[in-house]
N, C-alpha and C positions, 0 to 999 in steps of 0.2 A: 423466517421473516420476523416473527415476534422477538426472537433473540437479538436481532439487529435493531429493531424499532419497538421498544416496549409499549409504546402507545397503541400499537396494533393488537396487543394481546386480548383486550376486552372484545374488540370487534370480531376477532377470529374465534374466540370462545362462543360468542353468540351465534356466529354462522355455523360453527360445529354442531351446536345444539339443534339448530334448524335442520341441518343435513341428517343428523341422527334420527330425528322424528320422521323425516321423509323416507329414510331407509327402513325404519320400523314399519311405516305404513305400506311400503312396497312389499316387505316381507310378509305382512299379514294378508295383503291382497293375493299374493302367490299361494297362500294356503287355502284360498276359497276356490276349490276345484270341483265341488259338487255340482251336479246338473242344475240345481235350483238355487245355488248360493247367490247368484247375482240378482235374484228376484226381489220384489216388494215382499213385505211380511205382514201376516195377521198375528197380532199378539193378544192373547186372552188371559185375563186375571180372574181367578175364582177364589173367593174367601173360603177358608176352612171353618172347622167348628170353633165356636167361641164368641158368637154373637157380635156385639158392636165392636169389640176389640179386633176380631178377624176382618170385619168389613172395613174398618178404618185402615187396617194394614193393607188390604187390597187396594184401597184408594191411594195410599202412599206409594205403592209399587207402580200403579198406573201413572202417577205423576213422575216417578223416577224415570220410567221408560220414555215418557213424553218429553221430558227435559233432555234426556240423552239424545233423542231424535232431533230435537231443535238445535242442540249444540253441534250436531254433525250435518246440519243442513237438510234433514229429511222432512217431508210433509207428513203430518199426523192427522188422521181422520177418525172420529169416533163412529163406530158402526153399530154397537149394541151396548146397552147399559141397563142394569137392574140395580136400583139403589136400595139400600137398607132403610127401614123405617126409623131406626135409631140414629145411625151415622154410617157414612162410608158407602161402599158398594158390595153387593152380593157377587156381582160379576160384571165384566165389561170387556169389550173387544175393540181394539183400534187397528187401523191399517197404517203401516209405516211405509211410505213410498220413497224410493231412492236406490241408487246402485248398491248392491250387496247388502241390502237391509236384512234379508233372511240369513245370509252367510254370517253376519256378525251376531245377530240376535239368537241364532239357534242354540247358543250356549245357555240361554236363560230358561229353557224348559225344565220344570221341576218344582219341588216344594221349597218355599222360602220362609224362614223362621225369624221372627222378631222378638227380642226381649227388651222390655222397657218398663218404666213406672207408668201404670195405666192412667190416662187422663179421664177415664170413666169410673175410677174407683175412688170413693170419698176418703178411703184410708190410705191412698197413695201406695198401694202394694205393687210389687213387680209382677208383671204378667207376661206370658208367652203366647204369641199368636202365629198362625200359619195361613199361608195363601199359596195357591198353585198357579204357575205360569205355563202357558203353552204357546209355542211359536210355530207357525206353519207358513210355507211360501205361497204367494199368489201365483197360481198356475196359469200360464198363457197357452196359446194354441200349439206351441212347439212341443209340449209334453202331452201325450194322449192319456186321458183318464176315461175309461169306458164306464159310463153310468147308464144303465138301462132304465127307461121311464117307468117300467113296471116295478122296479126296485125302490121307487121313491114315494114317500108320503109328503105332500105339501099341505101345510097348515097356515092359516092366517089368524091374526089376533089383534086386539087393540093394544097399541104400544104403551099407553100410559106415560108416566114420568113427565119430564119438563118440556115435551115437544109441542105444547099448545093444544087448543081445543080440537083442531083437525085430527091430530094423532090420537087423542084420547077418545074421540067419538067414532072413528072409522077404523076398520081392520086393516091398517097399513103395514103392520108387522108381518113378516114371513118367516116360517120355519120349514126347513127341509130335513127329513129323516131318511137315512139310507137303511132300508130294512135288513139286508143281509149282515151288515156290520153293527147296526144300532147307532152309528155315528149321526149326530145332529148338528145343524148350524142354523143360526137365526140372526135376523137384522131387524131393528125397530126404530132407528134414529132418523131415517129419512121420512119426509112427508108423503112421498110417492111410494105406493106399494110396488110399482115396477122397479124402482131403484133398490128397495129393500130385497125384492126377489133376486135381483142380479147380485147383490152383495152376499146374500145367504147362499146362493148356488156356488159362487166363487169360493167361499169359505169351506163349503162341503167338499168341493174338488180338492182344495188344499189339504184337508184332513185325510181324505182317502189316499192322496198321493203320499202323505207322510206314513200311512200304514204300509204302503208298498215299499217305501224306503227302509222302514224298520225290518220288514220281512227279509229284504235283500241283505241286511246287516245281521241276520240271524238273531233278531231281538223281538221275536213275536211275543215273548212272554211279557214284554213291556207295552203291550198293545195300546193304541192311541187312547190318550186321556187316562191311562191307568198308571198313575205316578205313585202308587201305593196310597195308603191313607194319608190325607193332608194333615199330618200330625207328627208328633215326636218320632225321631229315628229315621225319617224318610227325607229330610231336607237336604238340598244340594248346597245351600248357603245360609249362614247365620248372620243376623244383624243384631248386635248387642249394644244397647244404649245404657244399661245399668247392670251391675255396679261399675262397669268399665265400658269403654267404647272400642268396638272391634267388629269388622266385617270379615268373615272368613269363608272361603269356598271349600267345601269338603272334598271336591274332586281333584282340585289342583293345588290346594294348600295356599293359594294366593290370599293375602290378607292385608288389611290396613286399619289403623285406628280412626281414620277420618270418616266416621259413619255419616255425619251430616253432609259431607261432600258427595259421598256415594248416593245417598237418598236424593241429592239434588241433580243426579244424572251422571256423575263421574264414575262410570263402570267400565271404562276402556281396559283397565289393567286386568279385570276378571275375564273380559271377552278375549283379550290377547292370550292370557294364560291357557284358556280352554282351547283356543285354536292351535296353539303350539303343541299342547298335549295331544290333541287329535291328530295333528300332522305327524308327530313322533310315532304315534300308534300305527298310522298307515305305513310309515317307513319301515317299522319293525315287521309288520305283516308282509309287506312286499319282499323284504329281505328273507324272511322265513320261507316264503313261496319259492324264491330263487334258489335257496339252499336245498330245498326238497327236489 
């Protein structure tokens, strides 16, 4: 058609680009075959060693994932936050609500490394910072997680932080500890202890579910929240701002020099590369099983 009517070429090219994006989106959705892939996600960021540098990096990561969620039409809710006295966050947990939130964000679990000129160094030296990210699905009643009441320790505490006088003076924060595994989950951002209790219990269920998933994948040695030391040599992705700009995923080799765009939430290329690699691995496993 374009050969006969050159004026249609631009229109057809634009339509082709749209169709290619739709095809890519369909292909990615087809890769989300896990039992929990379609669920909402809890995403937790934890600063590594390094004081204000690491805490500031944790806050940057939280912003990156919040911006990604907003770009994709997901709802973001802050569930827990522990701020650093100097700058940034020691840790924070957000809930990301929407179709396939966990399926897409499962790629982000691991240690993330930042290299930049430190804004906290008067000598403007280059610094390396680390933060750990953990993503778990929000489990609904269709997946059974057996938690015995006797295996739980429930604690309440004063929330502190920016929640106002009510949160600071009452023990509205709730923490659950699962004694057999040592897994803990807490929520402090709601004014109501009841809501914090519900959030903390849901996060605990999600983390216990993830342990079971990892066991089924024969990855018990990577037990929940053990991502290795949050430091050099354990990172899944590097974000370099000095002396050049580059973001590179160590698992898939996906990379881009557009580090500012990535930190502004443009992480789809990394998510897609991970899902394709994961799907290819499943295909190879299935083929090997059939060959046997």
